[in-house]
ROVO-646459 format. One record per residue (C-alpha): residue number from 1; residue in one letter; chain; x, y, z. Coordinates in steps of 0.02 Angstrom, whole numbers. Layout:
! residues N
<NUM,"A","A",<X,Y,Z>>
...
END
This chain:
! residues 308
<1,"X","A",<-145,-170,133>>
<2,"X","A",<14,-98,57>>
<3,"X","A",<85,40,165>>
<4,"X","A",<212,170,156>>
<5,"X","A",<363,49,121>>
<6,"X","A",<269,-53,-5>>
<7,"X","A",<201,99,-93>>
<8,"X","A",<380,186,-93>>
<9,"X","A",<453,14,-171>>
<10,"X","A",<333,22,-310>>
<11,"X","A",<367,210,-343>>
<12,"X","A",<547,175,-351>>
<13,"X","A",<521,28,-473>>
<14,"X","A",<403,133,-583>>
<15,"X","A",<537,277,-597>>
<16,"X","A",<661,149,-658>>
<17,"X","A",<558,72,-802>>
<18,"X","A",<433,198,-867>>
<19,"X","A",<556,340,-916>>
<20,"X","A",<509,409,-1086>>
<21,"X","A",<373,283,-1116>>
<22,"X","A",<201,321,-1165>>
<23,"X","A",<27,239,-1159>>
<24,"X","A",<-39,172,-1318>>
<25,"X","A",<-197,83,-1250>>
<26,"X","A",<-298,31,-1099>>
<27,"X","A",<-389,-126,-1058>>
<28,"X","A",<-497,-180,-914>>
<29,"X","A",<-617,-314,-868>>
<30,"X","A",<-673,-222,-704>>
<31,"X","A",<-699,-39,-758>>
<32,"X","A",<-763,4,-587>>
<33,"X","A",<-580,16,-529>>
<34,"X","A",<-577,183,-615>>
<35,"X","A",<-663,296,-496>>
<36,"X","A",<-647,459,-602>>
<37,"X","A",<-679,495,-738>>
<38,"X","A",<-784,370,-822>>
<39,"X","A",<-679,219,-891>>
<40,"X","A",<-722,279,-1063>>
<41,"X","A",<-664,457,-1040>>
<42,"X","A",<-513,394,-936>>
<43,"X","A",<-459,280,-1080>>
<44,"X","A",<-476,426,-1199>>
<45,"X","A",<-385,552,-1096>>
<46,"X","A",<-239,447,-1042>>
<47,"X","A",<-195,366,-1206>>
<48,"X","A",<-49,444,-1285>>
<49,"X","A",<11,521,-1127>>
<50,"X","A",<200,509,-1085>>
<51,"X","A",<264,458,-910>>
<52,"X","A",<357,597,-820>>
<53,"X","A",<381,545,-635>>
<54,"X","A",<301,444,-499>>
<55,"X","A",<297,488,-314>>
<56,"X","A",<204,433,-157>>
<57,"X","A",<85,526,-47>>
<58,"X","A",<25,431,102>>
<59,"X","A",<-20,258,24>>
<60,"X","A",<-61,342,-142>>
<61,"X","A",<43,317,-293>>
<62,"X","A",<40,475,-399>>
<63,"X","A",<106,455,-581>>
<64,"X","A",<134,631,-666>>
<65,"X","A",<100,618,-862>>
<66,"X","A",<113,741,-998>>
<67,"X","A",<-22,855,-1027>>
<68,"X","A",<-46,914,-854>>
<69,"X","A",<-116,746,-796>>
<70,"X","A",<-79,641,-645>>
<71,"X","A",<-127,458,-627>>
<72,"X","A",<-184,414,-444>>
<73,"X","A",<-178,235,-391>>
<74,"X","A",<-225,169,-218>>
<75,"X","A",<-184,-14,-201>>
<76,"X","A",<-306,-37,-56>>
<77,"X","A",<-315,-210,18>>
<78,"X","A",<-239,-335,-115>>
<79,"X","A",<-179,-221,-256>>
<80,"X","A",<5,-209,-330>>
<81,"X","A",<63,-144,-492>>
<82,"X","A",<184,-247,-610>>
<83,"X","A",<286,-205,-774>>
<84,"X","A",<320,-338,-894>>
<85,"X","A",<251,-433,-1053>>
<86,"X","A",<91,-531,-1049>>
<87,"X","A",<-11,-610,-1184>>
<88,"X","A",<-198,-621,-1193>>
<89,"X","A",<-283,-783,-1191>>
<90,"X","A",<-457,-855,-1173>>
<91,"X","A",<-515,-973,-1039>>
<92,"X","A",<-686,-1052,-985>>
<93,"X","A",<-767,-991,-829>>
<94,"X","A",<-783,-1163,-755>>
<95,"X","A",<-820,-1094,-580>>
<96,"X","A",<-998,-1039,-631>>
<97,"X","A",<-1024,-1181,-753>>
<98,"X","A",<-1157,-1264,-645>>
<99,"X","A",<-1259,-1107,-607>>
<100,"X","A",<-1253,-1017,-789>>
<101,"X","A",<-1196,-1054,-963>>
<102,"X","A",<-1010,-1075,-992>>
<103,"X","A",<-929,-903,-1031>>
<104,"X","A",<-767,-870,-1108>>
<105,"X","A",<-667,-747,-1015>>
<106,"X","A",<-503,-665,-1039>>
<107,"X","A",<-342,-693,-944>>
<108,"X","A",<-164,-634,-952>>
<109,"X","A",<-18,-746,-959>>
<110,"X","A",<156,-678,-929>>
<111,"X","A",<281,-710,-1074>>
<112,"X","A",<434,-682,-971>>
<113,"X","A",<390,-809,-840>>
<114,"X","A",<491,-800,-677>>
<115,"X","A",<412,-704,-528>>
<116,"X","A",<268,-646,-635>>
<117,"X","A",<201,-831,-628>>
<118,"X","A",<170,-811,-442>>
<119,"X","A",<-11,-864,-410>>
<120,"X","A",<-38,-692,-319>>
<121,"X","A",<0,-607,-491>>
<122,"X","A",<-142,-677,-595>>
<123,"X","A",<-279,-554,-551>>
<124,"X","A",<-246,-429,-680>>
<125,"X","A",<-395,-311,-699>>
<126,"X","A",<-316,-153,-777>>
<127,"X","A",<-175,-153,-911>>
<128,"X","A",<-89,-14,-993>>
<129,"X","A",<-13,-48,-1162>>
<130,"X","A",<157,36,-1172>>
<131,"X","A",<254,119,-1315>>
<132,"X","A",<398,-11,-1293>>
<133,"X","A",<289,-162,-1317>>
<134,"X","A",<283,-199,-1127>>
<135,"X","A",<127,-173,-1014>>
<136,"X","A",<92,-97,-844>>
<137,"X","A",<-37,-197,-754>>
<138,"X","A",<-144,-177,-588>>
<139,"X","A",<-159,-343,-503>>
<140,"X","A",<-299,-348,-365>>
<141,"X","A",<-381,-499,-306>>
<142,"X","A",<-523,-426,-217>>
<143,"X","A",<-547,-278,-336>>
<144,"X","A",<-544,-146,-203>>
<145,"X","A",<-407,-38,-280>>
<146,"X","A",<-446,147,-330>>
<147,"X","A",<-382,225,-495>>
<148,"X","A",<-411,403,-553>>
<149,"X","A",<-345,533,-672>>
<150,"X","A",<-339,714,-622>>
<151,"X","A",<-276,874,-682>>
<152,"X","A",<-99,892,-605>>
<153,"X","A",<-119,1068,-544>>
<154,"X","A",<-281,1025,-454>>
<155,"X","A",<-214,871,-363>>
<156,"X","A",<-177,960,-201>>
<157,"X","A",<-362,1015,-193>>
<158,"X","A",<-438,836,-198>>
<159,"X","A",<-508,795,-23>>
<160,"X","A",<-421,630,7>>
<161,"X","A",<-250,709,-41>>
<162,"X","A",<-275,877,33>>
<163,"X","A",<-329,798,211>>
<164,"X","A",<-180,679,229>>
<165,"X","A",<-65,711,376>>
<166,"X","A",<124,737,363>>
<167,"X","A",<247,613,292>>
<168,"X","A",<338,519,434>>
<169,"X","A",<510,512,339>>
<170,"X","A",<515,687,281>>
<171,"X","A",<672,784,341>>
<172,"X","A",<558,914,427>>
<173,"X","A",<465,783,528>>
<174,"X","A",<508,781,710>>
<175,"X","A",<462,693,874>>
<176,"X","A",<382,845,934>>
<177,"X","A",<282,859,763>>
<178,"X","A",<221,680,795>>
<179,"X","A",<157,717,965>>
<180,"X","A",<68,882,908>>
<181,"X","A",<-15,775,772>>
<182,"X","A",<-68,627,879>>
<183,"X","A",<-124,746,1014>>
<184,"X","A",<-263,798,903>>
<185,"X","A",<-353,644,966>>
<186,"X","A",<-294,629,1147>>
<187,"X","A",<-432,508,1202>>
<188,"X","A",<-399,387,1057>>
<189,"X","A",<-300,230,1080>>
<190,"X","A",<-123,255,1004>>
<191,"X","A",<-155,107,881>>
<192,"X","A",<-306,199,813>>
<193,"X","A",<-216,365,800>>
<194,"X","A",<-65,293,706>>
<195,"X","A",<-184,221,579>>
<196,"X","A",<-277,387,548>>
<197,"X","A",<-212,450,385>>
<198,"X","A",<-264,626,431>>
<199,"X","A",<-147,626,580>>
<200,"X","A",<1,552,497>>
<201,"X","A",<10,469,323>>
<202,"X","A",<65,301,267>>
<203,"X","A",<59,187,421>>
<204,"X","A",<-57,48,431>>
<205,"X","A",<-88,-117,526>>
<206,"X","A",<84,-201,503>>
<207,"X","A",<197,-59,547>>
<208,"X","A",<88,18,691>>
<209,"X","A",<100,-159,773>>
<210,"X","A",<293,-168,750>>
<211,"X","A",<316,19,804>>
<212,"X","A",<210,-4,964>>
<213,"X","A",<297,-173,1005>>
<214,"X","A",<475,-93,987>>
<215,"X","A",<427,59,1090>>
<216,"X","A",<341,-42,1229>>
<217,"X","A",<179,43,1217>>
<218,"X","A",<2,-48,1234>>
<219,"X","A",<-107,-19,1079>>
<220,"X","A",<-256,34,1192>>
<221,"X","A",<-152,165,1272>>
<222,"X","A",<-232,336,1263>>
<223,"X","A",<-130,461,1163>>
<224,"X","A",<-131,593,1307>>
<225,"X","A",<-58,463,1432>>
<226,"X","A",<100,426,1334>>
<227,"X","A",<248,530,1401>>
<228,"X","A",<348,648,1290>>
<229,"X","A",<507,545,1311>>
<230,"X","A",<408,385,1253>>
<231,"X","A",<334,486,1109>>
<232,"X","A",<508,544,1048>>
<233,"X","A",<559,361,1056>>
<234,"X","A",<413,303,956>>
<235,"X","A",<452,435,817>>
<236,"X","A",<630,367,813>>
<237,"X","A",<581,190,809>>
<238,"X","A",<444,227,675>>
<239,"X","A",<568,301,554>>
<240,"X","A",<693,159,584>>
<241,"X","A",<561,23,552>>
<242,"X","A",<496,104,388>>
<243,"X","A",<673,132,319>>
<244,"X","A",<715,-47,360>>
<245,"X","A",<565,-114,269>>
<246,"X","A",<605,-1,110>>
<247,"X","A",<778,-84,112>>
<248,"X","A",<693,-256,120>>
<249,"X","A",<573,-209,-29>>
<250,"X","A",<418,-202,85>>
<251,"X","A",<312,-335,162>>
<252,"X","A",<235,-475,59>>
<253,"X","A",<159,-577,199>>
<254,"X","A",<-6,-556,101>>
<255,"X","A",<-25,-506,-77>>
<256,"X","A",<103,-365,-106>>
<257,"X","A",<226,-389,-240>>
<258,"X","A",<348,-268,-327>>
<259,"X","A",<334,-215,-512>>
<260,"X","A",<429,-370,-558>>
<261,"X","A",<307,-482,-470>>
<262,"X","A",<437,-514,-327>>
<263,"X","A",<410,-525,-142>>
<264,"X","A",<472,-403,-22>>
<265,"X","A",<570,-472,138>>
<266,"X","A",<505,-368,296>>
<267,"X","A",<377,-510,338>>
<268,"X","A",<532,-625,376>>
<269,"X","A",<580,-511,531>>
<270,"X","A",<416,-482,599>>
<271,"X","A",<423,-463,795>>
<272,"X","A",<235,-466,825>>
<273,"X","A",<123,-438,682>>
<274,"X","A",<20,-595,644>>
<275,"X","A",<114,-687,773>>
<276,"X","A",<-28,-729,898>>
<277,"X","A",<14,-858,1031>>
<278,"X","A",<202,-854,1001>>
<279,"X","A",<331,-810,1133>>
<280,"X","A",<385,-627,1133>>
<281,"X","A",<557,-607,1044>>
<282,"X","A",<615,-497,1189>>
<283,"X","A",<619,-662,1292>>
<284,"X","A",<523,-568,1434>>
<285,"X","A",<411,-717,1466>>
<286,"X","A",<272,-629,1370>>
<287,"X","A",<159,-705,1236>>
<288,"X","A",<94,-613,1083>>
<289,"X","A",<-88,-575,1096>>
<290,"X","A",<-218,-511,977>>
<291,"X","A",<-358,-391,1011>>
<292,"X","A",<-471,-275,908>>
<293,"X","A",<-438,-86,915>>
<294,"X","A",<-560,18,819>>
<295,"X","A",<-613,-131,718>>
<296,"X","A",<-435,-176,667>>
<297,"X","A",<-329,-321,731>>
<298,"X","A",<-183,-277,846>>
<299,"X","A",<-46,-381,904>>
<300,"X","A",<58,-347,1059>>
<301,"X","A",<164,-427,1202>>
<302,"X","A",<57,-456,1363>>
<303,"X","A",<216,-423,1464>>
<304,"X","A",<321,-281,1401>>
<305,"X","A",<175,-185,1328>>
<306,"X","A",<74,-161,1480>>
<307,"X","A",<-77,-38,1487>>
<308,"X","A",<-40,102,1605>>
END
């Protein structure tokens, strides 16, 4: 799932290409992606709107539009947004040919080629036709992404925005703030606490693993048993790792791509995430193990991340 660095990378890209553009039309072959309002009303309300600015809140992309409207996109597990030129084409749905009559279905072919031809970029299910002849598309292999349109002045009252915790890279965020937030769940494993968007926003599986590895904290360690000194170190490490990933364009070990269809580079410097069975990069004799914490995979070194 795209996390804080990936969403930040996308938002930065959107602000570079969407300035002064407006939406001429909307297409979708999976209207359930739009959670609010109905797709029919969504299309009517958003057509003609002009882009003002994109920003991030947690893992949400918030695109402010003219007419006091904000487009919210949560990319979920496999979604990413791209900008470019595509042409619409028909193809036969051969995968279902044996169980039902052949059907013609639509597909989108990039005209510019290049990175947009990446196989991970072919699952286009929502497309905005822009005033400059280009398109903005939502690509999502598993169709879990969430799109909604809200009144801008009511956005902060929406539950899943209002209930988000503080942003880890904000200037007013400190190690003490992190400790206060995490101590709201003192008996939780630290891994579970870091993933909870109501405690702190934007961190997911990849970065929680990397933060805990770098800090030397076991993912099952209860929040209340972590010293204040180690908590401060965790805060400093968290900011360093997130900022490094942003500079590298995010993590593309899985589906994530930036708005030009390009891969990020953070997956090239993983120390622990998805490295089960490999030797610990600290050369401490440890091996990377994988366990489940609150239903989520967690990777850690069995030597320097001891459970106290």
